[in-house]
C-alpha positions as CSV (number, residue, x, y, z in Angstrom):
1,L,13.1,10.2,11.7
2,A,11.7,13.7,12.0
3,G,10.8,13.6,8.3
4,I,8.5,10.7,8.8
5,G,7.2,11.7,12.2
6,V,8.8,8.9,14.2
7,E,10.6,9.2,17.6
8,A,13.8,7.4,18.1
9,S,12.3,5.6,21.0
10,Q,9.8,4.0,18.6
11,C,12.6,2.5,16.5
12,L,14.6,-0.7,16.4
13,H,18.0,-0.5,14.7
14,I,19.3,-3.9,13.5
15,G,23.0,-4.4,12.9
16,D,25.9,-6.8,13.3
17,I,28.7,-4.6,14.8
18,Q,28.2,-3.6,18.4
19,R,30.7,-0.7,18.3
20,T,28.8,1.1,15.6
21,D,25.3,-0.3,15.2
22,V,24.4,-1.0,18.8
23,A,26.2,1.9,20.4
24,G,25.1,4.4,17.8
25,A,21.4,3.4,18.0
26,K,21.4,3.4,21.8
27,A,23.1,6.9,21.8
28,L,20.2,8.2,19.8
29,G,17.6,6.6,22.0
30,M,16.7,3.7,19.8
31,A,16.4,0.1,20.7
32,A,19.1,-2.1,19.2
33,A,19.1,-5.6,17.9
34,W,22.5,-7.3,17.4
35,I,22.9,-10.0,14.8
36,H,25.8,-12.0,16.2
37,R,27.6,-13.3,13.1
38,P,31.1,-14.3,14.2
39,K,32.0,-15.5,10.7
40,Y,31.9,-11.9,9.5
41,A,32.4,-9.7,12.5
42,G,34.4,-12.0,14.8
43,N,33.7,-13.0,18.4
44,A,35.8,-10.3,20.1
45,Q,33.3,-7.5,20.3
46,E,32.9,-5.2,23.3
47,N,29.4,-5.6,24.8
48,Y,27.3,-2.4,24.2
49,S,24.2,-4.0,25.8
50,P,21.9,-4.7,22.8
51,D,18.2,-5.0,23.6
52,L,18.0,-8.1,21.6
53,A,20.7,-10.5,20.4
54,V,20.1,-13.1,17.7
55,T,22.2,-15.3,15.4
56,G,20.6,-14.4,12.1
57,V,17.8,-12.7,10.2
58,G,15.7,-15.8,10.4
59,Q,15.8,-15.9,14.2
60,L,15.2,-12.1,14.3
61,A,12.0,-12.7,12.2
62,Q,10.8,-15.4,14.5
63,V,11.3,-13.1,17.5
64,L,9.7,-10.0,15.9
65,L,6.9,-11.8,13.9
66,P,6.2,-15.0,15.9
67,S,2.8,-15.5,14.4
68,E,4.1,-15.4,10.9
69,G,6.1,-18.6,11.2
70,S,9.6,-19.0,9.9
71,L,10.9,-17.4,6.8
């Protein structure tokens, strides 16, 4: 992030495993979006308090880019 001049607090990390993706991003001061995909990662994940939880990339796009329509 330092190489591109961006603060962690200005970033959103997107991942599907709370233990690594959400917890790691939050530990660095980033916002974290969790893509809940039980088919791949299972349902039994400890809650690391993501800032945003969605069910897929399409829903994430709708949340982040509402004026762009669906992908």
